[in-house]
N, C-alpha and C positions, 0 to 999 in steps of 0.2 A: 717494742713500742708500736702502737697502732694509732695512726692519725694524731701523733703527738701525745698520746696517753700511754703511761706505763702499764703494761699488762704482765702480771706474775702468773705464769702457768704452772700449776702444781699437779704432780702425778704420783701414783702409788699410795702408800699408807702414811697417814699423819697420826702419829702416836707419841708416846712419851719420849722416844728417842729422836723423832724428826720434828716435833712441834717447835722446839727452840729454833731450828733452822728456818721453819716457816715464818715464825715471828720476826726473826732477823731480816729475812728477805722482804717481807711486807713493809716493815718499818723503814728499811733502807730505801725502798721504792717510794714510800710516802715522803720521806725526807728529800729524796732526789727530785720528786715532782714539785716540791716547794709550794704546797698548797693547791697544786693542780690535781686533777683526777688520777686515781690509781685503781686498777681493776685486778681482782684476784680470781683466776679461773680455776675452779675446783671440779670441773666436769670429768676429769680423768683420775680423780681420787677414788681409791677402792676401799678405804677405811678411814674413819675419823673418830677419834676417841675424845675424852674430856680434856686431855692436854691440848689437842688440836682446837677444840672449841675455845679454850682459854686463850690460846695464841691468837685466834681470830678476834675475840672480844677485846683483848689488850691492844691489838693492832688498830682496831676500829677507834680506839680512844687515844691514839698516839699521833702527834701530840693533840691535846684536847681542842686546839684551835683549828685542826684539820679534820675534825670528826666526820663531816659530810663528804669527804673526798674519796672515801674507800667504798668501792662497790664490789660485791662478791657474786660470782656466777656459779650457780649450783645445778641448773636444769632439774631433771627428775631423778638424779643419781641417789638412790635410796641410802647407800652407805654414808652419804653426806647430808642430804636434806632431813632424813629421819632424826638424827641426833640434834640437829638445829631446831627442829620443830618440837621435839620432846622437851627440850630445855627452855623453850620460849625465846630463844635467840633470834627467831625469825621476826620478832617485834623489835629487836635491838639492832640487827644488822641490815644493811641495805642489800637485798637479794634480787638477783635477776636470773632469767633463764638462759640468756646467751650473752656472749661478749658484745655483740652488736647492740643488743638491748641496753646493756650497761653503758656503752659508749654514747648512745643516742638519747638516753633519758635526761630530762632536764634536771638541773641541780636543785630545783625547788623541793 
């Protein structure tokens, strides 16, 4: 938790085996935040496949009333940002370059 905001720090590979764990961790954090802000830090992720992308997208829509509370930190980590850009999810997800930027951005 940073300044009252839940931050989920993810490391390593997010693939078919680990994506369900990521989804569970994010949705639990969103539920725990109770409509408050939740930040997912992917800057230490070394691989992100379609299962990981699906987990992020599903978490962003969990529950639908909390849609704008999830912020994802990706910096310039190519194994993470490239699949997000290729699939067009950069238009769907709220992306930031640093945790500080995500924490300080307005909710507008």
